[in-house]
C-alpha positions in Angstrom: -22.3 -11.8 17.7 -19.1 -9.8 16.8 -17.4 -10.7 13.7 -14.1 -9.2 12.7 -13.0 -9.2 9.0 -11.3 -7.2 6.4 -13.2 -8.8 3.6 -15.8 -6.3 2.3 -18.0 -9.0 0.7 -18.5 -10.5 4.2 -19.1 -6.9 5.5 -21.9 -6.6 3.1 -24.0 -9.2 4.6 -23.8 -7.7 8.2 -26.7 -6.0 9.9 -24.4 -3.4 11.4 -20.8 -2.4 10.6 -18.4 -0.5 13.0 -15.2 0.5 11.1 -12.1 1.4 13.0 -9.3 3.8 11.8 -6.3 4.5 14.0 -7.9 2.7 16.9 -11.0 5.0 16.8 -14.5 4.4 15.5 -14.6 5.9 12.1 -18.1 4.6 11.1 -21.1 2.9 12.9 -24.1 2.0 10.7 -25.3 -0.3 7.9 -23.2 -1.7 5.0 -25.2 0.3 2.6 -24.4 3.5 4.5 -20.7 2.6 4.5 -20.4 1.7 1.0 -22.3 4.7 -0.3 -19.7 7.1 1.4 -16.8 6.9 -1.0 -14.8 9.6 0.7 -14.9 7.8 4.0 -13.9 4.6 2.3 -10.9 6.3 0.9 -10.0 8.0 4.2 -10.0 4.7 6.1 -8.4 2.6 3.3 -11.3 0.4 2.4 -12.5 -0.7 -0.9 -16.1 -1.5 -1.5 -17.1 -5.0 -2.5 -17.5 -6.0 -6.1 -21.3 -5.7 -6.3 -21.0 -2.1 -5.2 -18.3 -1.3 -7.8 -20.3 -2.9 -10.4 -23.4 -1.0 -9.6 -21.5 2.2 -9.6 -20.0 1.4 -13.0 -23.4 0.5 -14.3 -24.8 3.8 -13.0 -22.1 5.8 -14.5 -23.1 4.2 -17.9 -26.8 5.3 -17.5 -28.3 2.0 -16.0 -30.5 2.4 -13.1 -29.4 0.3 -10.2 -30.2 0.3 -6.5 -27.7 0.8 -3.7 -26.9 -3.0 -3.8 -24.1 -4.3 -1.4 -24.5 -8.0 -2.2 -24.5 -9.7 -5.6 -28.0 -11.1 -5.1 -29.2 -7.6 -4.4 -27.4 -6.2 -7.5 -29.0 -9.0 -9.7 -32.5 -8.3 -8.3 -32.0 -4.5 -8.9 -30.9 -5.2 -12.6 -33.7 -7.6 -13.5 -36.5 -5.9 -11.4 
């Protein structure tokens, strides 16, 4: 199934992501790979979903979190 969206919370639940920029494939991989590459996200004008931003903020403050891309993954990593 091919699903096209610009809503990053929806992208987070995909098995595979293909991101386009300027009509070219800029990325092909998993949501975790995409959202862990901040420079690529900036280059192609995407903002990571809220759980990814929350995990980064917690990590910057010394809390251990996994590379969660969905809210349920973030909650599991906090309370694990």
